[in-house]
N, C-alpha and C positions, 0 to 999 in steps of 0.2 A: 346194746351202744352206754345208757344212762348209767348204765351196771360197770364198766369199763372204765367209766371218768370218775365211777364212786371209789373202784379198787387204785387208780393211778392218785386220785386226792390222797385217799388213803396213806400210800406209800408215801407221800410227797410231805405229810405231817407225821408220820413215825419217823422221817429221816429228821424233819427237822427238829423235832425235841432229841432225838439221836444228839444232835448239834449241838443242843444248849448245855452252855454249864453252870453249875450251881454256884452259890456263893459257899464253898468251901475249899481247901486245898485236895481233897481228894478228886474232885471234880477238875478245877482248875488247872491242876497239874499235867492234867489229860491233855491239856492242848498247845497240838503241834508246833513246833519252830515253821515258821515260812521259808522257803526253801528259798527266794531268795538273799535270805542273811546268813542262809550255811554257806550258800554258793558263793559270799561272797565276801568273807574272810578278812577284809582290811575294811577298819571303821575310821575317821578322825575323831577326837573329842575335841570341844573350844569350850574353853572356860574362858570367861568374858564379862566384865561388867565392871560395876563402881570400883572394885578392887584391882582392876589394872588403872584407874589414875595413879594412885602409889606402888604400884607394882614392883612388892619390895617382899623380902623377910631375908631370914640368916638361912646361907646353903642348906640343904637338905629340908627345908621346911615346904611347905605350902603358902606361895603366895597369896593365894582367897581367903588364907585364916587368917587374911590381916586385922578383920575388925575385930576377931576373936580374940588375936597378941594386942592390940590395943586396950582392949578392956581386962582384960587378965595380967596387963605389965609384962607385957613380952619388953627386954630389954632395949634388945635390937631394932622393936620395929617402934615401942612409943619413944626412941631417942632421935630413927628418922623422923617420926611424922613429928614430932616438935620442933626440929631442923626445917623442915622444908613446907608444911604447914601450920608450924606455929598451935594457935586456940582451935580455928577448927573443928568440927565434929568428924566423925566419917559421914555423918549424912548430909557434908557439906558438900563434902567430897563426889557427889552428883552432878553439880552444879560442874564441875570441872571433864563429867565424863562427856563428852562433846563427839564422838565419832563422828567428828568432821572427814578423814579420810576412810571411813567405811565405804568401798566400792563392794558391791554386793557382788556382782556380776563377775571382778576378779579374782573373788575371793572363789567363786563356785567354778572357775575357769581355770582355777588351781586345783581343787578340789578335785576334779576328774582327771588331771594332767597325773595327779600321785597316783592314781589307778585304786583309788578307795572307790567301796562301791553306795557307803554310808558317813552321812556326818552325825553328831547328837554335841545340839548344842544349849549350852545352859540357860533355859528361859530364866532360871530362879534359882542360884545358890544360897546357901544358909542366912545369907544379912536379909533376905528376903526382897531385894531389889527386883522387882520385872523386865522384861525385856519386852515385853509386851502391855496395852494398854489394860492393865489386871485394876478393875475398881475394887476388886477385896485389900488391895496390896494398901489404894490411899486412905480406906474407908479406915481399914484394921491398925493404920500406923498412925494414923492422923494428921496426914500431911501427903504430899505426893511424892511417890515413892517407886515410880514405872520410868522407862526410855520415853516413853512418848511424852508425858506430862512434865517432865525435868530431865534436864541432861540432853541427849542426842535429837530428842523430841521427832523420836522415828518408831517407828515399829521394828525392830530389829528383826526380827522375829520371822516379820510378813515378807520383809525385803529379802531374806536370805532364803527363805524358803521358797519361793516365786523365780529367785535368779537360779537355786543348784535346781530344779524342775524344769528348766531347759536342759538341763545334762542328763545324764544317764544316774546320776549320783542318787539317792535314797535320804528324802531330810528326815529328819530324828529330834529330841530333843529330850536334855536332861530337865531333874526338877527334883528340888530339895521338897521332902515334907515335912518339916519342919525349921524355923526359923530362928538363930539364935535367942533375939531380943526383942521379939514381937509382945507386944504389949497383951495380946491375948495369949498368946501362949508364955507365958509367964506368969498367966493365973487362974487359967482353966485350959489341960491344955486337951478335952474331949471337946470343948467349946472352937478351940483352932479345928481340930481335926474337922467336924464338919462344918464349921461355918467359912469357913478361912482353906482349908487344904484339899475339900473334896470340890468345891465350886471350882476352883482354879483348876484343878486336873480336867473337867467338865468341858471348861471353857479355855482350855489348851488346845484339849483332842477334837471339840467341835468346830472351833472357829480352825485351827491351821491344821489337822488331820496327819500325823507326825507317823512315819512308816516304823518311828523307835521311841516308846518313852522306857527313859533311865530313869529310875528313880533312887533315892538319895538321901542322905540324915535320917536312913530308920529307927536310927539303934537305940534312940531313951525312951521308946514306946515299943508296945505289943503293936502284932499285925490286926489283933481287935478293936485296941483306938484308932489307927488308921484307918479300919472300914476296908484293910485291902482287897477281902476277897471278893467283898460287896461292890465296889471299884471295878474288881478285874472282871467279874459275873457281868456287869454291865457295858464294860469294854468290847469282850470278846463277844457278847450276844447281841448289841442292839446300836453300838458307835457308828461311826461311819467306816471307821477303820481296823472295825472287827475280824475281817479274812484277811488283813496284810500286816499289821502291827508287831512288834517286838517286842515281849520285856524282859527285864530282870527278876532279880533275885531279894533285891532290899526293898521289903516291904514290912519290916519289925524286926525286932531285935533277935530273934532266932532263927529267922527265914532263911538269912545267907546260905549259902550252899546245901538249902535243904528246900526249897518250894521254889518254886519261879520258872520264868519260862527259860533264862540265857542264866548261868553263875558268872558271878565277875568277880575276880581276884582282881585285887588292885596292888601291884608293884613285887607279886607271889610268881616270878618266873619260873617255879618247879612244882605246881599246881597245875596237875588236869583232873580232869574228868570223866572215864571212861565211857558211860551211858547217856550223858546229858551235855547238852549243848552247854559252852562257856567261851569266854570273852576275857582277856589281860586285859587292863586297860592299865598306863603309866605316859609319863611325858617324857619330852625329848633330855630334857635335863632330870629335873629332879621333881621341882616344882609344876602343876599343872596350870595354874594363874601365872601371867608373864611376871616374871621376877626379874631388875634387872642386875640382882646380885647376881647373877649367874652369867659364867664366861664360857669362852668357844670353848674349851677341855671340858666345862662340866655336860655337854651337849654328848649324847652318842651321835657315833657318825653313822653315815651311809650305811656301810656295810653292816655296822652291829644292828641297827633297827630291820635292813633287808634278814638279817641272822634271826633273830627276833620273830620276823614272822614265818619264816621260814619253819621254824622247829616248833611254833605252835598250832598252824596248821597241820604238821605232819602229827602234833598228838591230837588231832581235830578239834581243836578251838579257833577262835577271830583274834583279831589282834589290832584295839581301837586307842590310835597314836593320841596321843592331845597336842596340840596347839595352844598360844596365850596371845593374842592380839590384844598391844596394849591401849589405850583409854582414847588416844582419835582414832582407834580403827585402824591400825597398820599389823598386819603378822610380819612379825620381825624376819627382816631376810635369813640369817641361819636357817629355820623353821620354815624359811620358803622353801630353801637351797635344798634341804635334808628329802622334803616331800615330793620336788621336782627330781632326784637322787632316785628315790623307791620308785616312782613312778617309770624314770626310764628303763631300769630293771624291769617292773611289771611289765613294761612293754612288749620287750624282744622274750620273757620266760611266764606270764604271766598264766599261761594256760599248766604251768605247774602247780598253781596255789588256787585259781577260780577253781571251782566246778569238782573239786576233789574230796576225798577221805583221807583216814588213816588207808594206811600198808597194815601187811601181819605184825612186821615193829617197825616202830615211828621212825628210828636209826639205827645205825651203826657205829660201834665202840669199837677205837683202838686197842689197845695192849694198855692197863695201868688202871688205877683207882677210879671209877664213878663217882667216889662221895665227897667231891669239890661242894662246899660251903662258902660263901661270901662274907668278908668280915666285916659287912654292913649291908643294909636294904637296899643300897644305892649304885654298889659295885654292877659292873656291869658284866654279869653271869654268861653269857654267850660266849664273847670273845676270848670267857675263861675256859669253856666247852667246847672250841672251835677250833683258833687259833692260836693264842695266846695260855698254855695252859704251866701251870706250878708243876716244880719237879715232878713225878712219881703217878702224878694221874693224867687219867684216857682223856682224849676228844671223840666227840662225837663227827666221825670223818665222813657219813653219808648220812643223809636225813632223806625217808622216802615219802610221797605221795602218792593217789591213784584213783582213778578219772574213771569210774563201774561201769561207767554208759560207755566208753571207747577201747576199755578195758586195756588203757596204759598206765603203766609204772613210771613216774619220774624217780630218778635216782640225783639228790643235789649237793654238790660238793662244794666246801665255804673255798678252800685251798685246789689251785691245778697243782697237778702231781708233777714232781721234776723229770719223772722217769715215764711221762706221760702214761700211766697202769690205774685203771682205778679196779678193784676186788672187791666186789657183792658176795658177800657170806649169804651159805646158803639158798644161795637161787643158781637153777640148773637152765640155761635157755635152748630153744631148739632154733631149725630152720625158721621155724614157725614165725619167729622173734625177728623184728624188725630193731636196729636200735640207728639215735640219730643226736650228735651235739644240739642241743640248743644256742643261737637261732641261726646257726648254719642249715642246719637242716642236713651236714657231712654224716655221711654214713659212716659206720663205726666198724670195726672187728672184736672176735672177742675168741678165747679160748676155754674151755672145760678144765677146773684144776679142783679133780675130787668133788665134794660139793656145794663149789665154791665156782663166780665165772669172772677172770679178768677180761678188765675190756681194756681195749687200744685207741688210745686218745693220739689223736692227731698233735703238731707244735704248736706249741703259745701260738696266737696270731691275736695279736690287737686291733689290726683292723677287723677282723670278725667278730671277734669276744670284747668289745667295745665295754662295757659294764662288769667291772671285776667283784662285785660283793657276793657272788655264789656262781658256779656252773650246774649245768642242768644235761641230761640225761634221759633222752623219752626211749623207749623201749616199749614197742608195742606187742599186740595178741600176749600177754599176761592175766590169766584165770586169780583172781584172789582165794 
C-alpha cells in the first residue's frame, strides 16, 4: 500500500514539474491557448479613460493618443484643446471624467447580446491613468491618478468585471507597459519596470483574476527590461488564473509575431498565421478611443463587420472589435447598434463561427485578380474583397469553417445569388451528406459537376432570412 502511494505521489510530482514554465521564451511559448478563447472567436475591446473626455483627434488617428498629440504639438488637437479647455492641462481633465452614466450591468448585457465571448477593457493606457485604485499610480505620479481617487471615484474595472461575470462573457483587460510622461519612466526605465509596471500587473491579476491579459506599449524597450518571461512564468505557474488566462505577443520591441500565446495584428486584415493563434483588432471607425470627429460614414457597416469576423475565423483567427465609450460612461448609440446587429446575425448563424477551425481552404475566389491592396490602412478591405470589387479583381465568393467534433462544414456567402445556385469547387458530396440553409434548416439539393458540387437554394425569403449580412450552408458528415 505504501509503495503504491509513493508511486502515485512520484507520478504527480513528475507531472507537476512537467507543467512548470521556466522564465525563457522556449518554455513560455509552449503554453497552450485555453480552448475557451480559440472556440470563442469574437471579443470586444474597450478603450476608456481620461482621453474619452476630449474624445477628439483628426480622422484617421487614434483619439486615445490625445495627450501625446497635445504635448508634441499636433495642430488639430492643440487648437481643439485651447478652444474647449483653455489653459487646463490634460491631467486636470480627470476631474471631468465622471462616468456618471456608466451602468456596468447594461454594458454587460450589451456585450452578451452582441455574441462576444470576451471583453478586453483598458485598465491603463499610455497616459498612466488607472481604472482601479492603484497605489503605484498615485505614488509615482505624485498626485491622484486613478479612477477611485479622482474623477468617477469608482473602481471601474471591479464594477464591470462583477457585471460581466453574471453573463457568459469572459472578462479581460488591456495594460500598457509604459507611460509616456511618468516621471520615473523618463528618468530610470529599469526602475519604472521593477517598481511600477511589475507590481501593477501582479496587483491586477491577483485583484481581478482576468481571463485575458492583453499588454501593449512594449515597443520602446526589450523584453529583458520588462522582465516579461519572469512575469509570464509567474502568471502561468503560480497566479490564480494560471490555467485559464490568455496573453498576447506584446512583451518587448522584438516579440510581436514571434513570441507569446496569441499574435495581435492591428488594422492588418491581410495577415494570418497558419500555425499560431492570432487575433486582429480594430475600431468600428478608425480610432480606438471615442472620437467625436468621426461621422456615421466613417463607421463600418454591420455587414462589413460581420464579414470581417467571418474572414478572420475562416483563416483561423479571432476578431477583437473596439468600442470607445465617452467620458460620461455612455457607449455611443451607433456602436451599440453595430454590436446588436452582429449579435442578431450570430444568434442564427453562430454555429458557423463558434467552436470551428479552418477548412482545407479558407475561401473560394471568383475569376479575376486576387492581389487587391487598399489605398490606405483605413480602407474597408472586406467589402472590396466580397461585394464591391474594383474592375478586374476577384472576390471571395465563399468562406469555409469546419467543426471537427461534429464533422460539419459551413459554406458562408456574402451575396445571395440571383440564380439560386452556389458552386463549391473541388468538393464532391455523397448521399451521406445532408445540406441545409441556416437558420431555417431547409433541406437543400445538389448535383455533382465534375469535381465540383452545385447546390440549389430556395427563392430568397426575407421572412426566413432576416439578417442579410451573410448566408450559411450547413453540410453534415464531412471528413477533413
